[in-house]
ZAPA-115652 format. One record per residue (C-alpha): z, y, x. Coordinates in steps of 0.05 Angstrom, whole numbers, padded with zeros to 5 digits, always signed. Example, Ala and Ser with C-alpha at 12.3 -4.5 7.8 and 13.67 -1.06 7.14 Angstrom:
2
+00156-00090+00246 +00143-00021+00273 
//
This chain:
767
-00450-00160+00326 -00414-00167+00259 -00402-00092+00255 -00472-00074+00278 -00498-00112+00217 -00445-00079+00175 -00465-00009+00197 -00537-00022+00179 -00517-00046+00110 -00468+00011+00098 -00528+00056+00084 -00528+00021+00017 -00456+00039+00001 -00443+00096-00047 -00392+00151-00036 -00319+00142-00053 -00265+00183-00085 -00200+00204-00051 -00142+00245-00077 -00155+00319-00071 -00223+00309-00039 -00270+00304-00097 -00331+00259-00088 -00345+00250-00014 -00383+00204+00032 -00341+00160+00077 -00387+00173+00136 -00378+00248+00129 -00302+00252+00121 -00274+00190+00157 -00206+00218+00176 -00150+00167+00186 -00095+00180+00168 -00118+00218+00106 -00100+00292+00109 -00051+00324+00060 -00106+00371+00036 -00181+00372+00050 -00232+00415+00015 -00307+00412+00023 -00345+00477+00036 -00418+00496+00037 -00456+00495+00103 -00450+00459+00169 -00436+00470+00243 -00471+00438+00302 -00435+00428+00368 -00484+00440+00425 -00483+00452+00499 -00477+00526+00484 -00414+00518+00443 -00353+00552+00474 -00283+00524+00473 -00237+00584+00468 -00162+00596+00464 -00112+00651+00479 -00053+00603+00481 -00019+00605+00548 +00024+00542+00543 +00006+00491+00596 +00004+00434+00545 -00056+00467+00512 -00096+00463+00576 -00093+00388+00572 -00111+00388+00498 -00174+00428+00515 -00189+00380+00572 -00181+00321+00525 -00229+00351+00474 -00279+00370+00527 -00279+00301+00558 -00294+00270+00491 -00351+00319+00477 -00378+00309+00547 -00380+00233+00535 -00424+00247+00474 -00468+00304+00503 -00469+00289+00578 -00447+00360+00592 -00380+00396+00594 -00373+00455+00548 -00354+00524+00575 -00281+00542+00566 -00248+00610+00556 -00173+00619+00561 -00174+00692+00539 -00194+00680+00466 -00266+00701+00479 -00310+00708+00418 -00377+00671+00414 -00433+00658+00365 -00417+00584+00370 -00345+00566+00387 -00286+00519+00377 -00223+00562+00374 -00153+00534+00387 -00094+00575+00364 -00020+00568+00349 +00002+00587+00279 +00053+00644+00276 +00120+00637+00242 +00158+00578+00216 +00112+00520+00200 +00124+00445+00197 +00126+00409+00265 +00062+00373+00284 +00023+00409+00229 -00047+00436+00237 -00104+00470+00201 -00177+00454+00213 -00231+00500+00187 -00306+00488+00198 -00359+00538+00175 -00429+00555+00197 -00405+00599+00255 -00344+00565+00284 -00291+00511+00285 -00220+00536+00282 -00161+00491+00298 -00092+00521+00287 -00030+00482+00305 +00042+00492+00284 +00058+00471+00355 +00019+00440+00414 +00025+00371+00381 -00005+00399+00318 -00064+00426+00357 -00074+00358+00389 -00074+00324+00320 -00124+00376+00295 -00169+00356+00354 -00161+00283+00335 -00185+00298+00264 -00244+00338+00292 -00264+00280+00337 -00261+00231+00279 -00307+00276+00239 -00361+00276+00293 -00420+00235+00268 -00451+00177+00305 -00518+00194+00336 -00546+00247+00383 -00534+00309+00341 -00462+00330+00330 -00471+00363+00262 -00406+00374+00222 -00399+00392+00148 -00362+00455+00131 -00292+00442+00106 -00219+00462+00109 -00160+00417+00124 -00086+00430+00119 -00044+00373+00146 +00025+00353+00168 +00063+00287+00175 +00105+00257+00119 +00154+00226+00170 +00177+00250+00239 +00180+00179+00269 +00113+00143+00269 +00116+00085+00316 +00086+00023+00346 +00122-00029+00387 +00097-00074+00444 +00135-00134+00470 +00118-00144+00544 +00175-00193+00556 +00142-00255+00527 +00075-00236+00556 +00061-00183+00608 +00006-00132+00597 -00028-00091+00652 -00019-00016+00660 -00091-00003+00637 -00077-00037+00570 -00012+00000+00559 -00048+00066+00569 -00103+00044+00521 -00050+00024+00470 -00020+00094+00476 -00089+00124+00467 -00096+00087+00402 -00029+00111+00377 -00047+00183+00393 -00115+00176+00360 -00083+00158+00295 -00026+00208+00300 +00029+00159+00317 +00082+00192+00362 +00130+00137+00385 +00116+00078+00432 +00173+00028+00430 +00167-00010+00496 +00205-00076+00494 +00218-00086+00569 +00269-00142+00575 +00274-00211+00545 +00298-00282+00556 +00228-00299+00582 +00220-00241+00630 +00248-00175+00657 +00191-00125+00663 +00221-00060+00692 +00237-00048+00766 +00310-00032+00777 +00319-00014+00850 +00393-00028+00852 +00382-00100+00830 +00322-00130+00867 +00332-00200+00838 +00309-00173+00771 +00241-00166+00803 +00245-00228+00847 +00275-00276+00797 +00281-00248+00726 +00209-00224+00723 +00179-00294+00730 +00185-00360+00693 +00165-00427+00721 +00119-00444+00662 +00103-00427+00590 +00103-00464+00524 +00034-00486+00501 +00016-00481+00427 +00066-00474+00371 +00140-00477+00382 +00143-00527+00325 +00097-00578+00358 +00133-00641+00378 +00139-00659+00433 +00133-00589+00462 +00082-00580+00518 +00082-00533+00577 +00027-00507+00623 +00064-00518+00689 +00042-00449+00715 +00088-00395+00743 +00081-00333+00701 +00107-00262+00703 +00103-00191+00728 +00138-00124+00723 +00123-00050+00723 +00143-00011+00784 +00179+00053+00774 +00118+00091+00799 +00075+00056+00747 +00126+00073+00693 +00127+00146+00713 +00051+00147+00708 +00052+00115+00639 +00107+00164+00615 +00065+00223+00639 +00003+00194+00606 +00041+00187+00540 +00071+00257+00544 +00001+00287+00550 -00016+00252+00485 +00048+00274+00450 +00074+00203+00448 +00147+00192+00465 +00165+00125+00496 +00227+00090+00471 +00247+00039+00524 +00285-00023+00502 +00336-00058+00546 +00362-00117+00506 +00437-00128+00501 +00482-00166+00492 +00434-00222+00472 +00363-00239+00495 +00391-00234+00566 +00375-00302+00597 +00325-00274+00647 +00376-00225+00674 +00429-00279+00677 +00380-00324+00714 +00377-00270+00768 +00452-00255+00767 +00492-00314+00738 +00557-00275+00741 +00532-00234+00682 +00537-00295+00636 +00597-00327+00605 +00592-00394+00641 +00577-00369+00712 +00528-00428+00718 +00456-00421+00741 +00403-00416+00686 +00328-00409+00688 +00285-00355+00658 +00267-00382+00590 +00201-00419+00585 +00196-00424+00509 +00210-00378+00450 +00271-00373+00406 +00343-00350+00410 +00386-00374+00468 +00461-00382+00477 +00462-00347+00545 +00484-00276+00530 +00519-00223+00570 +00593-00236+00581 +00633-00174+00561 +00664-00167+00630 +00674-00104+00671 +00621-00129+00719 +00571-00135+00662 +00585-00064+00637 +00578-00038+00708 +00511-00074+00715 +00485-00047+00648 +00507+00024+00662 +00472+00022+00730 +00409-00006+00698 +00410+00046+00642 +00421+00102+00693 +00355+00084+00726 +00322+00076+00658 +00344+00146+00638 +00315+00174+00702 +00248+00145+00683 +00245+00160+00609 +00260+00231+00586 +00260+00217+00511 +00321+00223+00466 +00326+00150+00449 +00344+00087+00488 +00336+00023+00448 +00391-00027+00464 +00368-00085+00420 +00432-00115+00391 +00396-00169+00352 +00402-00245+00351 +00464-00251+00394 +00495-00320+00388 +00571-00319+00394 +00581-00391+00416 +00595-00374+00490 +00639-00316+00471 +00682-00362+00428 +00692-00406+00489 +00698-00351+00542 +00768-00332+00566 +00741-00263+00585 +00713-00251+00515 +00775-00277+00480 +00822-00235+00523 +00780-00173+00508 +00785-00189+00433 +00861-00194+00439 +00867-00132+00484 +00825-00088+00438 +00855-00114+00374 +00788-00140+00348 +00784-00189+00290 +00728-00233+00314 +00665-00240+00356 +00626-00196+00308 +00673-00139+00322 +00667-00156+00396 +00592-00144+00391 +00607-00077+00357 +00654-00060+00414 +00600-00079+00464 +00549-00034+00429 +00598+00024+00421 +00616+00023+00495 +00543+00026+00515 +00531+00081+00465 +00589+00122+00492 +00559+00118+00561 +00490+00138+00537 +00517+00194+00493 +00554+00221+00554 +00487+00226+00588 +00453+00262+00530 +00419+00202+00499 +00424+00166+00432 +00417+00093+00418 +00372+00055+00371 +00391-00017+00353 +00363-00071+00309 +00401-00077+00243 +00449-00130+00270 +00488-00072+00301 +00515-00060+00231 +00555-00124+00237 +00627-00112+00258 +00620-00037+00249 +00565+00013+00266 +00569+00054+00329 +00583+00128+00313 +00517+00159+00331 +00470+00100+00326 +00401+00099+00295 +00386+00033+00259 +00319-00002+00262 +00317-00045+00199 +00276-00108+00213 +00305-00167+00174 +00288-00132+00109 +00304-00065+00079 +00378-00079+00065 +00401-00058+00135 +00364+00008+00128 +00394+00020+00059 +00465+00007+00085 +00456+00051+00147 +00427+00109+00106 +00485+00105+00058 +00530+00110+00119 +00491+00173+00138 +00458+00143+00199 +00385+00155+00217 +00340+00096+00200 +00272+00071+00224 +00242+00020+00176 +00206-00039+00207 +00217-00099+00159 +00184-00165+00175 +00153-00164+00106 +00107-00105+00121 +00111-00086+00195 +00108-00150+00238 +00038-00151+00265 +00049-00218+00301 +00042-00250+00232 -00024-00280+00208 -00068-00228+00175 -00117-00275+00142 -00115-00346+00115 -00181-00368+00145 -00176-00432+00186 -00209-00397+00245 -00151-00348+00253 -00118-00354+00321 -00049-00383+00327 +00007-00335+00305 +00082-00340+00299 +00077-00353+00225 +00080-00314+00160 +00024-00275+00128 +00015-00200+00130 -00054-00178+00106 -00080-00107+00114 -00068-00088+00041 +00005-00107+00045 +00016-00063+00106 -00017-00006+00069 +00026-00017+00007 +00091-00004+00044 +00135+00055+00026 +00188+00067+00080 +00236+00099+00030 +00271+00045-00011 +00277+00057-00085 +00351+00042-00081 +00366+00106-00042 +00383+00173-00074 +00343+00234-00052 +00401+00255-00006 +00405+00185+00025 +00329+00182+00033 +00332+00240+00082 +00360+00192+00134 +00296+00151+00134 +00259+00177+00196 +00197+00136+00186 +00170+00067+00202 +00144+00025+00260 +00096-00033+00269 +00120-00088+00315 +00077-00131+00361 +00118-00189+00387 +00078-00229+00437 +00102-00301+00437 +00032-00321+00414 -00005-00261+00442 -00021-00278+00515 -00073-00225+00531 -00101-00156+00514 -00158-00179+00470 -00111-00217+00423 -00061-00159+00423 -00117-00113+00399 -00139-00164+00347 -00069-00170+00318 -00055-00095+00320 -00120-00065+00293 -00133-00046+00238 -00062-00059+00212 -00038-00003+00257 -00088+00044+00225 -00061+00025+00156 +00011+00039+00178 -00010+00106+00208 -00032+00128+00139 +00034+00103+00109 +00076+00145+00156 +00031+00206+00164 +00000+00216+00095 +00059+00192+00053 +00063+00155-00012 +00030+00210-00055 -00033+00213-00013 -00046+00139-00001 -00112+00112-00028 -00128+00041-00007 -00201+00038-00032 -00214+00104+00004 -00178+00079+00066 -00223+00018+00068 -00286+00061+00063 -00262+00105+00120 -00243+00044+00160 -00314+00018+00152 -00334+00077+00196 -00278+00069+00248 -00284-00005+00262 -00355-00004+00289 -00336+00054+00334 -00277+00015+00362 -00322-00046+00373 -00371-00001+00411 -00313+00020+00456 -00299-00053+00473 -00237-00057+00431 -00225-00123+00394 -00212-00112+00320 -00198-00160+00263 -00262-00161+00222 -00237-00180+00154 -00264-00126+00108 -00321-00168+00081 -00283-00234+00083 -00274-00263+00014 -00203-00266-00013 -00186-00317-00066 -00129-00309-00115 -00110-00355-00172 -00072-00328-00232 -00027-00369-00276 +00042-00372-00308 +00031-00332-00372 +00007-00388-00416 -00065-00365-00414 -00092-00418-00367 -00114-00413-00295 -00162-00358-00272 -00196-00348-00205 -00213-00281-00173 -00257-00275-00111 -00268-00207-00078 -00273-00172-00011 -00232-00112+00013 -00294-00070+00020 -00307-00077-00055 -00380-00078-00035 -00437-00126-00048 -00435-00189-00090 -00389-00248-00083 -00424-00314-00097 -00388-00380-00106 -00394-00456-00111 -00349-00507-00143 -00360-00566-00097 -00338-00538-00030 -00408-00526-00005 -00425-00458+00028 -00451-00407-00022 -00523-00386-00017 -00558-00322-00039 -00578-00358-00103 -00507-00384-00119 -00476-00355-00182 -00441-00288-00174 -00369-00279-00196 -00351-00219-00238 -00279-00210-00259 -00234-00270-00268 -00266-00339-00274 -00230-00386-00323 -00217-00453-00290 -00227-00513-00337 -00231-00570-00287 -00209-00589-00217 -00253-00563-00161 -00260-00537-00090 -00282-00466-00102 -00315-00428-00045 -00339-00356-00043 -00377-00311+00005 -00399-00237+00005 -00472-00219+00003 -00505-00151+00013 -00578-00146-00008 -00583-00221-00002 -00552-00224+00068 -00487-00262+00078 -00433-00222+00111 -00361-00235+00128 -00326-00303+00125 -00325-00348+00065 -00259-00369+00033 -00241-00423-00016 -00186-00455-00055 -00173-00525-00081 -00148-00524-00153 -00113-00584-00184 -00105-00575-00260 -00042-00616-00268 -00004-00613-00334 +00037-00550-00316 -00021-00510-00288 -00035-00449-00330 +00027-00457-00374 +00085-00408-00378 +00142-00405-00328 +00206-00364-00324 +00255-00358-00266 +00330-00347-00274 +00336-00316-00204 +00279-00274-00177 +00253-00289-00107 +00264-00240-00050 +00219-00180-00057 +00184-00192+00009 +00170-00265-00008 +00153-00261-00082 +00081-00283-00069 +00036-00273-00129 +00094-00281-00176 +00126-00341-00211 +00057-00364-00234 +00042-00384-00162 +00087-00444-00174 +00041-00472-00229 -00029-00447-00212 -00055-00513-00185 -00058-00489-00113 -00017-00517-00055 +00012-00467-00006 -00010-00463+00066 +00022-00515+00111 +00037-00464+00166 +00047-00397+00130 +00103-00390+00081 +00083-00320+00056 +00011-00335+00036 +00023-00316-00037 +00036-00388-00058 +00107-00398-00031 +00166-00363-00063 +00226-00348-00019 +00300-00345-00038 +00354-00327+00013 +00422-00355-00004 +00401-00361-00077 +00390-00423-00119 +00323-00435-00152 +00320-00446-00227 +00257-00446-00269 +00237-00466-00339 +00165-00487-00353 +00140-00482-00425 +00082-00528-00439 +00071-00496-00507 +00079-00563-00542 +00112-00630-00526 +00071-00669-00475 +00081-00736-00441 +00088-00737-00365 +00112-00788-00315 +00119-00755-00247 +00141-00690-00215 +00122-00670-00144 +00158-00615-00106 +00141-00584-00039 +00188-00544+00006 +00177-00506+00071 +00220-00530+00128 +00229-00489+00191 +00301-00482+00216 +00276-00440+00275 +00257-00388+00222 +00322-00398+00181 +00283-00437+00128 +00315-00501+00103 +00290-00551+00053 +00342-00566-00001 +00387-00627-00005 +00371-00644-00077 +00330-00626-00139 +00357-00630-00211 +00313-00632-00273 +00324-00635-00348 +00280-00629-00410 +00283-00602-00481 +00240-00592-00542 +00278-00530-00563 +00299-00473-00517 +00369-00479-00488 +00378-00550-00513 +00367-00586-00448 +00391-00657-00439 +00428-00690-00382 +00403-00671-00313 +00368-00722-00269 +00378-00714-00195 +00337-00734-00134 +00370-00729-00066 +00328-00709-00006 +00334-00730+00067 +00390-00699+00109 +00373-00640+00155 +00375-00680+00220 +00320-00726+00193 +00271-00671+00178 +00205-00668+00215 +00147-00621+00208 +00144-00557+00167 +00141-00588+00098 +00183-00635+00057 +00154-00666-00006 +00196-00697-00060 +00168-00742-00115 +00210-00755-00178 +00188-00808-00227 +00206-00780-00295 +00175-00814-00355 +00187-00770-00415 +00157-00727-00469 +00181-00655-00477 +00159-00583-00486 +00207-00551-00437 +00222-00572-00365 +00281-00542-00327 +00284-00548-00252 +00345-00530-00210 +00342-00530-00134 +00407-00511-00098 +00399-00470-00035 +00418-00504+00030 +00473-00452+00039 +00500-00424+00105 +00462-00443+00168 +00507-00487+00212 +00529-00474+00283 +00479-00493+00336 +00419-00473+00295 +00381-00406+00298 +00413-00356+00250 +00479-00394+00248 +00526-00363+00198 +00471-00330+00158 +00446-00350+00089 +00389-00400+00092 +00321-00388+00062 +00292-00435+00009 +00216-00434+00001 +00186-00469-00060 +00113-00485-00071 +00072-00516-00127 +00110-00556-00179 +00062-00611-00198 +00071-00646-00265 +00030-00710-00275 
//
């Protein structure tokens, strides 16, 4: 219903500008991803029951492309169009042709004039993508009248992917096919299918029936957040797997849509389900259960000859099912505790002359790679496969950040970028309290769209190793198809434009206007989408000495945003906000979008506390991590407390392995008596509150007095996701320096052991 209202109101929306397009109407040219070149022409063409679909291309793949187009047109017109495979001419026709000569793979040209529609592809995939653009151009309504235009288009990156985790939650075949349909519609060409996990094994392996009988099912499932204490379970057996016949059908379905499936068989970690079925694969030999909660588990494959035989047999059947070049072997989050205690693992380290367990993991990966290479396949692994030495022919999927991708590219290895900061669609996408439970974090649509897969740190030669990017949909908190759609769309559409159109062609305002056309169509198809385009977004600016300012807007950049100061819902007569609103007193500010007096979208608000530091100047000695820099240092003194559950909401600043040091300049000496600090605390996500805070003051720069120290509670006494520290500090000064040492290296027995801990800092309140 939301989008039905929105469509009616869109008649009020003016046209928008996009690069290379001139002034155009979003409802006339709603192509996502935006083409490399599009030019409006005079005239129009109407598709009718008399329109002929004609081609002289003999390749069998084109037959299905024609069928795909005709099925869509038939769904709109209730009649199938006539088809000619001899290139027959007609007064009204849609012609499909292959371009002669050397052209870019997957490229196409689309020309519409008053007499015909011509789709020319650089290859069959290009023709298919030309058909997708044509379908997107078709207007809503009974008459299929298209404006005359010319399009020349090709992808910026060869790898354009989406991932689906079916290990944590199992999804039916019908949904997997629909997911592939959506990838194809938006010109994504890789489907990364995460098939095995600690919580469930989802692929039939005929040689090992217990994988279906035991590993595919868990006795119960965690309810609510992993961080809830005590943890609760539903007590219901859960699971499922895809038969090999079902997989063959899905592979065929994807091939018709020019989508290559990349299957993932996790190793050597995330293997508890397989070990539950065959305990001899583990290091202890003891029975274990298929995991019932989320996280990283100590039960990993033992590097024995029996394990390698098992994995080679499994991968042999996998290769028989999936014809693509790549097999994803995981390689991430592999605890080494059991290897350190395993006689088999330690003997292998000695025998192979390895230095440690990290090199043992590299040996494990290299051995599997050698087997797959011998069978004509290449491996992809998460960026942990860099540790201990990279396998010779491996492609690296950089997820923990961009650093792994940079390192792999410099080693001349292919890279697929999928950093948590921009590509993890299991993160929250809005801060509204009605948002469904997610794993954490905050990744709004505009941040996905802002991503550039090629890091600035790479030279032009190194950048050639970046194949593209992928969006990941991990399903710990995604139990069904409706929620999977809600979390994926429209962030997937944003990523499609990143990887197809490229940095030079991106245009976020134009993308939003085109998206306003697509979302109602998806809703009409019964697809659940995240309806946040008219939701109000609130941002508070501070930190430059010019006070605190509030901005309220919606992504659609349409209508009027009205606000209140007392937390009450805005009405059509509430004051409108234009530009930044200076904040001169505490308040609970709430805004909502209005179009022609009608409220639309969700309201949003922010509580602002004008403590002594709010709106002053702040400088950091060490910058936060790029992906967790929030709205900048000013977020620490803007009077707004960060979200209690989401550490990347723009209010928290994150530092990995780096100490925090800041200087606040009040502009003049002021008297204050208390400092309040807030830290995020989530060891399961490698985030640790600090052990202490040190403060000092000065009236002249760089003349700070003796530091005062407050010690915080030890790690084993932490509870909840936040730790607040209050320091009584009666003094008068102009400058306040705050030092917060990072926790350091994560200890054994905790997730991420051996890695640098994250420190997340929120509002620094001065009273």
